[in-house]
Each structure stands twice: as structure tokens, then as C-alpha cells.
mmCIF file of the C-alpha atoms, coordinates in Angstrom:
data_MODEL
# 
_entry.id   MODEL 
# 
loop_
_atom_site.group_PDB 
_atom_site.id 
_atom_site.type_symbol 
_atom_site.label_atom_id 
_atom_site.label_alt_id 
_atom_site.label_comp_id 
_atom_site.label_asym_id 
_atom_site.label_entity_id 
_atom_site.label_seq_id 
_atom_site.pdbx_PDB_ins_code 
_atom_site.Cartn_x 
_atom_site.Cartn_y 
_atom_site.Cartn_z 
_atom_site.occupancy 
_atom_site.B_iso_or_equiv 
_atom_site.pdbx_formal_charge 
_atom_site.auth_seq_id 
_atom_site.auth_comp_id 
_atom_site.auth_asym_id 
_atom_site.auth_atom_id 
_atom_site.pdbx_PDB_model_num 
ATOM 1   C CA . MET A 1 1   ? -7.480  -1.024  23.964  1.00 0.00 ? 1   MET A CA 1 
ATOM 2   C CA . TRP A 1 2   ? -10.996 -0.433  25.294  1.00 0.00 ? 2   TRP A CA 1 
ATOM 3   C CA . PHE A 1 3   ? -10.290 3.294   25.652  1.00 0.00 ? 3   PHE A CA 1 
ATOM 4   C CA . PHE A 1 4   ? -10.270 3.606   21.873  1.00 0.00 ? 4   PHE A CA 1 
ATOM 5   C CA . ILE A 1 5   ? -13.590 1.900   21.135  1.00 0.00 ? 5   ILE A CA 1 
ATOM 6   C CA . GLU A 1 6   ? -15.487 5.167   20.799  1.00 0.00 ? 6   GLU A CA 1 
ATOM 7   C CA . ASN A 1 7   ? -13.107 6.255   18.018  1.00 0.00 ? 7   ASN A CA 1 
ATOM 8   C CA . PHE A 1 8   ? -14.083 3.407   15.666  1.00 0.00 ? 8   PHE A CA 1 
ATOM 9   C CA . HIS A 1 9   ? -17.246 2.565   13.861  1.00 0.00 ? 9   HIS A CA 1 
ATOM 10  C CA . ARG A 1 10  ? -18.313 -0.971  14.762  1.00 0.00 ? 10  ARG A CA 1 
ATOM 11  C CA . GLY A 1 11  ? -17.056 -2.681  11.578  1.00 0.00 ? 11  GLY A CA 1 
ATOM 12  C CA . ALA A 1 12  ? -13.571 -1.193  11.781  1.00 0.00 ? 12  ALA A CA 1 
ATOM 13  C CA . PHE A 1 13  ? -13.296 -2.050  15.461  1.00 0.00 ? 13  PHE A CA 1 
ATOM 14  C CA . MET A 1 14  ? -14.377 -5.649  14.847  1.00 0.00 ? 14  MET A CA 1 
ATOM 15  C CA . GLU A 1 15  ? -11.851 -6.038  12.019  1.00 0.00 ? 15  GLU A CA 1 
ATOM 16  C CA . LEU A 1 16  ? -8.998  -4.556  14.051  1.00 0.00 ? 16  LEU A CA 1 
ATOM 17  C CA . THR A 1 17  ? -9.911  -6.749  17.015  1.00 0.00 ? 17  THR A CA 1 
ATOM 18  C CA . ALA A 1 18  ? -9.908  -9.843  14.781  1.00 0.00 ? 18  ALA A CA 1 
ATOM 19  C CA . VAL A 1 19  ? -6.461  -8.993  13.399  1.00 0.00 ? 19  VAL A CA 1 
ATOM 20  C CA . LEU A 1 20  ? -5.017  -8.282  16.849  1.00 0.00 ? 20  LEU A CA 1 
ATOM 21  C CA . GLN A 1 21  ? -6.406  -11.547 18.229  1.00 0.00 ? 21  GLN A CA 1 
ATOM 22  C CA . ALA A 1 22  ? -4.793  -13.492 15.375  1.00 0.00 ? 22  ALA A CA 1 
ATOM 23  C CA . TYR A 1 23  ? -1.290  -12.643 16.630  1.00 0.00 ? 23  TYR A CA 1 
ATOM 24  C CA . PRO A 1 24  ? 0.533   -13.033 19.925  1.00 0.00 ? 24  PRO A CA 1 
ATOM 25  C CA . LYS A 1 25  ? 0.583   -9.832  21.962  1.00 0.00 ? 25  LYS A CA 1 
ATOM 26  C CA . GLU A 1 26  ? 4.271   -9.288  21.180  1.00 0.00 ? 26  GLU A CA 1 
ATOM 27  C CA . GLN A 1 27  ? 6.034   -6.283  19.678  1.00 0.00 ? 27  GLN A CA 1 
ATOM 28  C CA . THR A 1 28  ? 7.785   -8.448  17.082  1.00 0.00 ? 28  THR A CA 1 
ATOM 29  C CA . TYR A 1 29  ? 4.450   -8.873  15.272  1.00 0.00 ? 29  TYR A CA 1 
ATOM 30  C CA . LEU A 1 30  ? 3.961   -5.150  14.647  1.00 0.00 ? 30  LEU A CA 1 
ATOM 31  C CA . LEU A 1 31  ? 4.726   -5.239  10.901  1.00 0.00 ? 31  LEU A CA 1 
ATOM 32  C CA . GLU A 1 32  ? 2.555   -8.293  10.322  1.00 0.00 ? 32  GLU A CA 1 
ATOM 33  C CA . ILE A 1 33  ? -0.358  -6.743  12.211  1.00 0.00 ? 33  ILE A CA 1 
ATOM 34  C CA . LEU A 1 34  ? -0.060  -3.462  10.319  1.00 0.00 ? 34  LEU A CA 1 
ATOM 35  C CA . LEU A 1 35  ? 0.144   -5.220  6.940   1.00 0.00 ? 35  LEU A CA 1 
ATOM 36  C CA . LYS A 1 36  ? -2.754  -7.569  7.651   1.00 0.00 ? 36  LYS A CA 1 
ATOM 37  C CA . TYR A 1 37  ? -5.005  -4.816  8.973   1.00 0.00 ? 37  TYR A CA 1 
ATOM 38  C CA . GLN A 1 38  ? -4.215  -2.361  6.177   1.00 0.00 ? 38  GLN A CA 1 
ATOM 39  C CA . ALA A 1 39  ? -4.883  -5.090  3.579   1.00 0.00 ? 39  ALA A CA 1 
ATOM 40  C CA . SER A 1 40  ? -8.273  -5.790  5.165   1.00 0.00 ? 40  SER A CA 1 
ATOM 41  C CA . LYS A 1 41  ? -9.475  -2.242  4.541   1.00 0.00 ? 41  LYS A CA 1 
ATOM 42  C CA . PRO A 1 42  ? -11.006 -1.340  1.158   1.00 0.00 ? 42  PRO A CA 1 
ATOM 43  C CA . THR A 1 43  ? -9.108  1.963   1.177   1.00 0.00 ? 43  THR A CA 1 
ATOM 44  C CA . HIS A 1 44  ? -5.754  0.312   1.977   1.00 0.00 ? 44  HIS A CA 1 
ATOM 45  C CA . HIS A 1 45  ? -4.748  2.855   4.598   1.00 0.00 ? 45  HIS A CA 1 
ATOM 46  C CA . LEU A 1 46  ? -4.270  3.191   8.341   1.00 0.00 ? 46  LEU A CA 1 
ATOM 47  C CA . GLU A 1 47  ? -5.749  5.875   10.561  1.00 0.00 ? 47  GLU A CA 1 
ATOM 48  C CA . GLU A 1 48  ? -4.279  7.602   13.591  1.00 0.00 ? 48  GLU A CA 1 
ATOM 49  C CA . ASP A 1 49  ? -6.771  6.064   16.047  1.00 0.00 ? 49  ASP A CA 1 
ATOM 50  C CA . GLU A 1 50  ? -6.049  2.598   14.679  1.00 0.00 ? 50  GLU A CA 1 
ATOM 51  C CA . LEU A 1 51  ? -2.293  3.036   15.079  1.00 0.00 ? 51  LEU A CA 1 
ATOM 52  C CA . THR A 1 52  ? -2.782  4.255   18.632  1.00 0.00 ? 52  THR A CA 1 
ATOM 53  C CA . ALA A 1 53  ? -4.952  1.216   19.417  1.00 0.00 ? 53  ALA A CA 1 
ATOM 54  C CA . ILE A 1 54  ? -2.340  -1.131  17.931  1.00 0.00 ? 54  ILE A CA 1 
ATOM 55  C CA . ALA A 1 55  ? 0.409   0.559   19.950  1.00 0.00 ? 55  ALA A CA 1 
ATOM 56  C CA . ASP A 1 56  ? -1.655  0.250   23.121  1.00 0.00 ? 56  ASP A CA 1 
ATOM 57  C CA . HIS A 1 57  ? -2.389  -3.414  22.433  1.00 0.00 ? 57  HIS A CA 1 
ATOM 58  C CA . LEU A 1 58  ? 1.308   -4.235  21.924  1.00 0.00 ? 58  LEU A CA 1 
ATOM 59  C CA . GLY A 1 59  ? 2.548   -2.028  24.761  1.00 0.00 ? 59  GLY A CA 1 
ATOM 60  C CA . LEU A 1 60  ? 4.489   0.215   22.394  1.00 0.00 ? 60  LEU A CA 1 
ATOM 61  C CA . PRO A 1 61  ? 4.733   3.987   22.338  1.00 0.00 ? 61  PRO A CA 1 
ATOM 62  C CA . ALA A 1 62  ? 2.390   5.360   19.678  1.00 0.00 ? 62  ALA A CA 1 
ATOM 63  C CA . SER A 1 63  ? 5.342   7.326   18.285  1.00 0.00 ? 63  SER A CA 1 
ATOM 64  C CA . HIS A 1 64  ? 7.119   4.043   17.494  1.00 0.00 ? 64  HIS A CA 1 
ATOM 65  C CA . VAL A 1 65  ? 4.151   2.701   15.521  1.00 0.00 ? 65  VAL A CA 1 
ATOM 66  C CA . PHE A 1 66  ? 3.777   6.019   13.666  1.00 0.00 ? 66  PHE A CA 1 
ATOM 67  C CA . SER A 1 67  ? 7.483   6.010   12.792  1.00 0.00 ? 67  SER A CA 1 
ATOM 68  C CA . VAL A 1 68  ? 7.245   2.473   11.385  1.00 0.00 ? 68  VAL A CA 1 
ATOM 69  C CA . VAL A 1 69  ? 4.243   3.433   9.240   1.00 0.00 ? 69  VAL A CA 1 
ATOM 70  C CA . SER A 1 70  ? 5.940   6.586   7.976   1.00 0.00 ? 70  SER A CA 1 
ATOM 71  C CA . PHE A 1 71  ? 9.231   4.777   7.227   1.00 0.00 ? 71  PHE A CA 1 
ATOM 72  C CA . TYR A 1 72  ? 7.919   1.980   4.996   1.00 0.00 ? 72  TYR A CA 1 
ATOM 73  C CA . SER A 1 73  ? 6.476   2.963   1.620   1.00 0.00 ? 73  SER A CA 1 
ATOM 74  C CA . PHE A 1 74  ? 3.947   0.137   1.627   1.00 0.00 ? 74  PHE A CA 1 
ATOM 75  C CA . PHE A 1 75  ? 1.993   1.755   4.476   1.00 0.00 ? 75  PHE A CA 1 
ATOM 76  C CA . SER A 1 76  ? -0.275  4.730   3.965   1.00 0.00 ? 76  SER A CA 1 
ATOM 77  C CA . MET A 1 77  ? -2.300  7.042   6.162   1.00 0.00 ? 77  MET A CA 1 
ATOM 78  C CA . THR A 1 78  ? -4.162  8.385   3.130   1.00 0.00 ? 78  THR A CA 1 
ATOM 79  C CA . PRO A 1 79  ? -7.054  6.480   1.521   1.00 0.00 ? 79  PRO A CA 1 
ATOM 80  C CA . ARG A 1 80  ? -5.961  4.723   -1.654  1.00 0.00 ? 80  ARG A CA 1 
ATOM 81  C CA . GLY A 1 81  ? -7.543  3.009   -4.624  1.00 0.00 ? 81  GLY A CA 1 
ATOM 82  C CA . ARG A 1 82  ? -8.468  -0.631  -4.993  1.00 0.00 ? 82  ARG A CA 1 
ATOM 83  C CA . TYR A 1 83  ? -5.250  -1.201  -6.963  1.00 0.00 ? 83  TYR A CA 1 
ATOM 84  C CA . ILE A 1 84  ? -2.034  0.320   -5.670  1.00 0.00 ? 84  ILE A CA 1 
ATOM 85  C CA . LEU A 1 85  ? 0.552   0.692   -8.410  1.00 0.00 ? 85  LEU A CA 1 
ATOM 86  C CA . GLN A 1 86  ? 4.057   1.177   -7.045  1.00 0.00 ? 86  GLN A CA 1 
ATOM 87  C CA . PHE A 1 87  ? 6.981   1.830   -9.325  1.00 0.00 ? 87  PHE A CA 1 
ATOM 88  C CA . CYS A 1 88  ? 10.625  1.764   -8.323  1.00 0.00 ? 88  CYS A CA 1 
ATOM 89  C CA . ARG A 1 89  ? 12.954  4.702   -8.882  1.00 0.00 ? 89  ARG A CA 1 
ATOM 90  C CA . ASP A 1 90  ? 16.083  3.179   -7.360  1.00 0.00 ? 90  ASP A CA 1 
ATOM 91  C CA . VAL A 1 91  ? 19.221  2.941   -9.495  1.00 0.00 ? 91  VAL A CA 1 
ATOM 92  C CA . PRO A 1 92  ? 18.725  -0.417  -11.320 1.00 0.00 ? 92  PRO A CA 1 
ATOM 93  C CA . CYS A 1 93  ? 15.134  0.386   -12.305 1.00 0.00 ? 93  CYS A CA 1 
ATOM 94  C CA . HIS A 1 94  ? 16.045  3.953   -13.216 1.00 0.00 ? 94  HIS A CA 1 
ATOM 95  C CA . ILE A 1 95  ? 18.915  2.803   -15.457 1.00 0.00 ? 95  ILE A CA 1 
ATOM 96  C CA . SER A 1 96  ? 16.741  0.135   -17.123 1.00 0.00 ? 96  SER A CA 1 
ATOM 97  C CA . ASP A 1 97  ? 13.813  2.512   -17.588 1.00 0.00 ? 97  ASP A CA 1 
ATOM 98  C CA . THR A 1 98  ? 14.380  3.724   -21.141 1.00 0.00 ? 98  THR A CA 1 
ATOM 99  C CA . PHE A 1 99  ? 10.786  4.962   -21.604 1.00 0.00 ? 99  PHE A CA 1 
ATOM 100 C CA . SER A 1 100 ? 9.809   6.285   -18.104 1.00 0.00 ? 100 SER A CA 1 
ATOM 101 C CA . VAL A 1 101 ? 7.471   4.005   -16.209 1.00 0.00 ? 101 VAL A CA 1 
ATOM 102 C CA . ARG A 1 102 ? 6.272   6.980   -14.146 1.00 0.00 ? 102 ARG A CA 1 
ATOM 103 C CA . GLU A 1 103 ? 5.393   9.173   -17.123 1.00 0.00 ? 103 GLU A CA 1 
ATOM 104 C CA . THR A 1 104 ? 3.692   6.284   -18.914 1.00 0.00 ? 104 THR A CA 1 
ATOM 105 C CA . LEU A 1 105 ? 1.548   5.424   -15.890 1.00 0.00 ? 105 LEU A CA 1 
ATOM 106 C CA . GLU A 1 106 ? 0.691   9.057   -15.192 1.00 0.00 ? 106 GLU A CA 1 
ATOM 107 C CA . THR A 1 107 ? -0.380  9.563   -18.810 1.00 0.00 ? 107 THR A CA 1 
ATOM 108 C CA . LEU A 1 108 ? -2.419  6.360   -19.050 1.00 0.00 ? 108 LEU A CA 1 
ATOM 109 C CA . LEU A 1 109 ? -4.119  6.878   -15.681 1.00 0.00 ? 109 LEU A CA 1 
ATOM 110 C CA . GLY A 1 110 ? -4.557  10.640  -15.944 1.00 0.00 ? 110 GLY A CA 1 
ATOM 111 C CA . ILE A 1 111 ? -3.098  11.220  -12.473 1.00 0.00 ? 111 ILE A CA 1 
ATOM 112 C CA . LYS A 1 112 ? 0.218   12.211  -10.931 1.00 0.00 ? 112 LYS A CA 1 
ATOM 113 C CA . THR A 1 113 ? 2.289   10.074  -8.581  1.00 0.00 ? 113 THR A CA 1 
ATOM 114 C CA . GLY A 1 114 ? 0.689   10.138  -5.139  1.00 0.00 ? 114 GLY A CA 1 
ATOM 115 C CA . GLU A 1 115 ? -2.839  10.521  -6.508  1.00 0.00 ? 115 GLU A CA 1 
ATOM 116 C CA . THR A 1 116 ? -5.836  8.223   -6.892  1.00 0.00 ? 116 THR A CA 1 
ATOM 117 C CA . THR A 1 117 ? -8.064  8.072   -9.951  1.00 0.00 ? 117 THR A CA 1 
ATOM 118 C CA . GLU A 1 118 ? -11.474 9.711   -9.548  1.00 0.00 ? 118 GLU A CA 1 
ATOM 119 C CA . ASP A 1 119 ? -13.194 6.313   -9.701  1.00 0.00 ? 119 ASP A CA 1 
ATOM 120 C CA . GLY A 1 120 ? -11.080 5.064   -6.784  1.00 0.00 ? 120 GLY A CA 1 
ATOM 121 C CA . VAL A 1 121 ? -9.647  2.169   -8.776  1.00 0.00 ? 121 VAL A CA 1 
ATOM 122 C CA . PHE A 1 122 ? -5.949  3.130   -9.069  1.00 0.00 ? 122 PHE A CA 1 
ATOM 123 C CA . THR A 1 123 ? -3.448  4.836   -6.794  1.00 0.00 ? 123 THR A CA 1 
ATOM 124 C CA . LEU A 1 124 ? 0.002   5.561   -8.214  1.00 0.00 ? 124 LEU A CA 1 
ATOM 125 C CA . GLU A 1 125 ? 2.930   5.605   -5.792  1.00 0.00 ? 125 GLU A CA 1 
ATOM 126 C CA . TYR A 1 126 ? 6.681   5.675   -5.794  1.00 0.00 ? 126 TYR A CA 1 
ATOM 127 C CA . SER A 1 127 ? 8.337   2.896   -3.816  1.00 0.00 ? 127 SER A CA 1 
ATOM 128 C CA . SER A 1 128 ? 11.897  2.368   -2.827  1.00 0.00 ? 128 SER A CA 1 
ATOM 129 C CA . CYS A 1 129 ? 13.495  -0.862  -4.032  1.00 0.00 ? 129 CYS A CA 1 
ATOM 130 C CA . LEU A 1 130 ? 10.979  -3.588  -4.784  1.00 0.00 ? 130 LEU A CA 1 
ATOM 131 C CA . GLY A 1 131 ? 13.655  -6.279  -4.500  1.00 0.00 ? 131 GLY A CA 1 
ATOM 132 C CA . ALA A 1 132 ? 13.722  -7.346  -8.135  1.00 0.00 ? 132 ALA A CA 1 
ATOM 133 C CA . CYS A 1 133 ? 16.641  -5.351  -9.509  1.00 0.00 ? 133 CYS A CA 1 
ATOM 134 C CA . ASP A 1 134 ? 17.570  -8.089  -11.987 1.00 0.00 ? 134 ASP A CA 1 
ATOM 135 C CA . LEU A 1 135 ? 14.088  -7.815  -13.524 1.00 0.00 ? 135 LEU A CA 1 
ATOM 136 C CA . ALA A 1 136 ? 14.032  -4.008  -13.859 1.00 0.00 ? 136 ALA A CA 1 
ATOM 137 C CA . PRO A 1 137 ? 12.081  -1.986  -14.557 1.00 0.00 ? 137 PRO A CA 1 
ATOM 138 C CA . VAL A 1 138 ? 9.373   -3.378  -12.283 1.00 0.00 ? 138 VAL A CA 1 
ATOM 139 C CA . LEU A 1 139 ? 5.913   -2.425  -11.071 1.00 0.00 ? 139 LEU A CA 1 
ATOM 140 C CA . ARG A 1 140 ? 4.054   -3.822  -8.071  1.00 0.00 ? 140 ARG A CA 1 
ATOM 141 C CA . VAL A 1 141 ? 0.262   -3.885  -8.267  1.00 0.00 ? 141 VAL A CA 1 
ATOM 142 C CA . ASN A 1 142 ? -1.007  -4.747  -4.797  1.00 0.00 ? 142 ASN A CA 1 
ATOM 143 C CA . ASP A 1 143 ? 0.905   -8.004  -4.189  1.00 0.00 ? 143 ASP A CA 1 
ATOM 144 C CA . THR A 1 144 ? 1.788   -8.843  -7.804  1.00 0.00 ? 144 THR A CA 1 
ATOM 145 C CA . LEU A 1 145 ? 5.143   -7.871  -9.299  1.00 0.00 ? 145 LEU A CA 1 
ATOM 146 C CA . TYR A 1 146 ? 5.420   -7.151  -13.037 1.00 0.00 ? 146 TYR A CA 1 
ATOM 147 C CA . HIS A 1 147 ? 8.883   -7.047  -14.571 1.00 0.00 ? 147 HIS A CA 1 
ATOM 148 C CA . HIS A 1 148 ? 10.836  -6.144  -17.701 1.00 0.00 ? 148 HIS A CA 1 
ATOM 149 C CA . LEU A 1 149 ? 8.251   -3.453  -18.351 1.00 0.00 ? 149 LEU A CA 1 
ATOM 150 C CA . THR A 1 150 ? 7.580   -1.842  -21.693 1.00 0.00 ? 150 THR A CA 1 
ATOM 151 C CA . VAL A 1 151 ? 4.887   0.646   -22.644 1.00 0.00 ? 151 VAL A CA 1 
ATOM 152 C CA . ASP A 1 152 ? 2.888   -2.195  -24.217 1.00 0.00 ? 152 ASP A CA 1 
ATOM 153 C CA . LYS A 1 153 ? 3.205   -4.343  -21.072 1.00 0.00 ? 153 LYS A CA 1 
ATOM 154 C CA . ILE A 1 154 ? 1.975   -1.465  -18.919 1.00 0.00 ? 154 ILE A CA 1 
ATOM 155 C CA . LYS A 1 155 ? -1.002  -0.918  -21.235 1.00 0.00 ? 155 LYS A CA 1 
ATOM 156 C CA . ALA A 1 156 ? -1.815  -4.643  -21.060 1.00 0.00 ? 156 ALA A CA 1 
ATOM 157 C CA . ILE A 1 157 ? -1.539  -4.703  -17.248 1.00 0.00 ? 157 ILE A CA 1 
ATOM 158 C CA . LEU A 1 158 ? -3.925  -1.762  -16.897 1.00 0.00 ? 158 LEU A CA 1 
ATOM 159 C CA . ALA A 1 159 ? -6.356  -3.235  -19.439 1.00 0.00 ? 159 ALA A CA 1 
ATOM 160 C CA . GLU A 1 160 ? -6.369  -6.560  -17.589 1.00 0.00 ? 160 GLU A CA 1 
ATOM 161 C CA . ILE A 1 161 ? -7.041  -4.852  -14.267 1.00 0.00 ? 161 ILE A CA 1 
ATOM 162 C CA . ARG A 1 162 ? -9.777  -2.653  -15.728 1.00 0.00 ? 162 ARG A CA 1 
ATOM 163 C CA . SER A 1 163 ? -11.511 -5.624  -17.326 1.00 0.00 ? 163 SER A CA 1 
ATOM 164 C CA . GLY A 1 164 ? -11.776 -7.393  -13.985 1.00 0.00 ? 164 GLY A CA 1 
ATOM 165 C CA . SER A 1 165 ? -12.263 -4.449  -11.635 1.00 0.00 ? 165 SER A CA 1 
ATOM 166 C CA . ASP A 1 166 ? -15.771 -3.252  -12.482 1.00 0.00 ? 166 ASP A CA 1 
ATOM 167 C CA . ALA A 1 167 ? -14.073 -0.005  -13.528 1.00 0.00 ? 167 ALA A CA 1 
# 
């Protein structure tokens, strides 16, 4: 991993090193390492140099690590807001979504899916199944799942976040 030191500013390198040292040097910990490291970054995203360093540390081809990051919707290589709002478009949520979660969020936030608000507080993303089909429609905000959504519930969720986010 020492080859990659020059590609990181000191803080990022120290954080990545701390995460890597917290796990055994085994390939089976790849997802946990990626999740933990991404969550530690204020912009909730992973960079190419970081993925290469993780691959090197675990003895994996960089292409494998990149494919894992590109496959799962909860990873991002683009900087994101402090709060990541992910809505589900899979069949149960789509059928239960009588008012359009996506359109409601886009209107209230003033952004389109895949964008971040100008203040850097919210990023709106599509996610494949969030694993709560019986509670549809659902919205995940960072690690919190909101269910049985209505327009009023979405407004309340955003108001609650804004009141505590220094936004």
C-alpha cells in the first residue's frame, strides 16, 4: 500500500489506514471495509486511488474492487451530500407509490435524482430494493429507513433533517 501514499492527503491516508487496520487482511472483508471507509468521509464517496489502495491491501485485482463499487447502489464515486436520500423503484414500492416519491422529493429539494443540493446537504438517489417491500413505499436516509410514505411524511422527514443539519 505504500506506493499509493503520494496520492492521498495526510488525513485521508490516515483514515484509510485506520479502517484497513481494523479488519483482517482477507478478501471477505471487502464490503465492510468499503462501507466503513465511505461512511467516514464527509462526502460519502470513494475515489479511484482509494479503491486501488484497498485492492492492493487485500491482494485483489483493482478491477474486482471497482466492479463491486459499481454494482452496489450504496457506493458512490461522486461526492454526495451530508444526507443521502435513496428511494426504491422496484415493483412493490412502485405499485404502492400512489403519489410519486421521486417527483415529491425532486420538487421539495429542487434537484433531480442523482444530484446534490447546492448547500451540500441532500443527495437524491435511486436504489434497487431496500429490503422493506411490506412497508412500501420506503425511503432510506443514510442508515435510517422511513416507510409507508406519504407527501406529508416526506415533508416532515425533510423538515426534521433541516432543523438538525445546520442547513
